[in-house]
N, C-alpha and C positions, 0 to 999 in steps of 0.2 A: 022450548027454544026461544019464543018471543020474549018471555020474562027475562031470560038470561041476556038477550041482546039489549034490552032496555037498561039493565043494571050496568053492563059494560059501557054503554053510551053515556050514562050519567056519571060514571067514574071518570071517563076521559074528559068530560067537560069540566070536572072539578079541578083537574090538574092542567090548567091552561091559562094563558095570559098572565096576569099578576098573581094568580092563585096557585099555591104549591101544596100538593098532597103529602102529608108526612107519614102516612100509613106504611109505605114501603121502607121508610127510614127506620121506623121503630123507635123505642125509647132507651135502648141500651147505650149508655154513655160511650162516646167514641165512634158510634156508627155515623157514616158519612154518605152523602149523595151529591152528585154534581148536576147542575141544571144549566143548559145553554139554550136560550130561546130568544126570538125576536117578537116583541109585542107591539101592538098599536096603541098609541096614546088615546085614551077614551075622551080626553078633554085637554084643554090648553093647560100646560103644567109649567109654572114659573112665576115671573114677576111682571109688573106692568109694562116695562120697556123691553123685556127679553124673556123668551119662553120656548119650550118645546110645543110646537103647534099640534092641535088636535089632528089625529090621523097619521102623525109622524111615527116612524119606526124607532123603537128603543131596544138596543142590544143588551141583553142580560147574560152575564157569565158568573154563576153563583155556586157556592158550596154550602150545603146544609149539613150541620153536625149536631147530633143529639148530645146534650149535656144534662146534668142532673136536674136543672131548673127549667129546661125547655129546649128550644132549637136555636142554635146560633147560626145566623145567615151572614156569610161574608162573600165578597166578590166585587164585580165592577159593573158599571152602567155607562153606556154611551148613547148619545142621541144628537141629532142636528137641532140647532136652535135658530130662531128668527128674532131679530131685535131692531130697535130704533136707537141710533146713536144719541147719547145724551148731550153731545156738543153741537153736532151739525144737523141732527134730526133726520138724517138719511137712513133708510132701511139697510140692514146688512144681515148676513148669515154667518153662523159660527157653529160650534159644537160644545157639548158638555160631556166631560169624561171624569167620572168620580168613583170612589171606593165606598162600598156599603159594608157596614158592620152593625148588626142588630140582633138582639136576643128577643125571641118570642117565648113568653112564659107559658108553661103548661097550666091548665085550669086548676089543678090541685097542688100547685107548687108554693113554696114559701115566698117566692118572689111575687107571685100574684097576690097572695094574702097580705103582704106587708107594703105594697105600693099603692099609691093613690091612682084613681082613674086618669088615664092619659099619660102616665109616667112610663109605662112599658107597653109594648105590643104583646098580643096574646095568640096562642094556638087555639083556634075555635073549631070544634067538630073535626079535629085532625087536619085542619087546613091553616095555611099561612096566607094572609093577603098582603102582598107587597105594595099595593097601590099607595096607601097612606105613607109608607116609608119612602117611596120614590118621590112623592109630592114634597115631603118635608126636606129630603136630601137635596133635591134639585133647587128648591127655593133658597136653601142656605148656600149652595155652591155658586149660583148665578150672581153677577154684580148688580148692585142697586143702580149704578150709573154706568151702563155699558157704553163702550166706545167702538166705533167701526175700525179704528186703528189707534195705537198708543200715541201717535203724533198728530192726531186729528186737530186741526186748527179751529174748528167750530165755525160760527157765523160772525159776520161783521156786525157789531153792536148798533151800527147806525142804519144800514140799509138791509141787513139780513141776508146778504149773499154769502154763499159758502166760500170761505177764504181759500179753500183748496182749488177752486176753479176761478177765482177772481184774478184780475190782471195784476201783474207785478207792481208793487208799490201802492196797491189799493188803499185808499184812505179818504178822510173827509175833513174839511176845515170846520172846526167846532167853534161856534160863537159863544164867547163868555156872556152869560145872561145879564151881567151887570152893564154890558154895552149894547144890549139888544135895542133899546129905544133910540139911541144915537145912531146905531147902524142903519136902522130903518130910515131915519131922517136924512142921512147923507148917502144912502144907497151903497153902503159898504157890504161886500159879499165875502171877502176873505181877509185873513189877517186883521181882524177888527181892531185889536189893541193898537197895532202899529199905525194903521190908516187914520184912526180917530185922533191919535196924538198929533199927527201931522196936520190934520184938518183944523184942530183947535189952535195950533201954533200959527197957522196962516191967518185965522180970524183975528188973532191978537195983533 
C-alpha cells in the first residue's frame, strides 16, 4: 500500500503548475484533453517596465491534441500585470490576455530530428513544460513602452512635474542661450529677446 501511495503522489505532482502529463492523452492522432488551471508565477515574467509579478496568479484554459508529430497545445492565458509608465514614470496595473498555439514534438518524430535546438519545444518523459512557452509569449505580447493611459501627457521637460496634475497652463520661460550673458548682466528673467532689444535701444 505504501509503494502504491508514493507512485500516485509522484504522478499527481507531475501534472501540476506549468507541467502537463500527456500519458492520459495518448498518441492517437485526434485525441484531445482540456486543462483549466490557475498557476502561480514562479518568477517575474515580462519586460523591464511591465511584467507579471512573481507570485501572481496565471489563468490557463488549454486544449491538448495529439497529432502525428507531437502534441498541439492551444488555448488562452490571462494574468494581471504591474508596470511603470514610460511617459510619466508612475506605477500602474493592467492585465495580459493572449492566445497560445504551440507544437511540442515527440522525441522520435521527424520534426524533432529535422529542427535545430531551440526551434521547437519537446515532449520530455511524456511531459510538456509550458513555463518557457509562457515566458516567450508574455514577453512578445507586452509593450516595450507601456503607458498608464493612451492619453498620458508625461512629465514637464523643464521641472519634471506630471502634466496630468500640473496647474492649467503650466509652462516655463525658456531663455535663449545666445542671450544668457546679457540676461545675467541686465537681470532679465523673462522674455529675454524682447527685453534685451528694448534695453539696447535705450542705451543707444
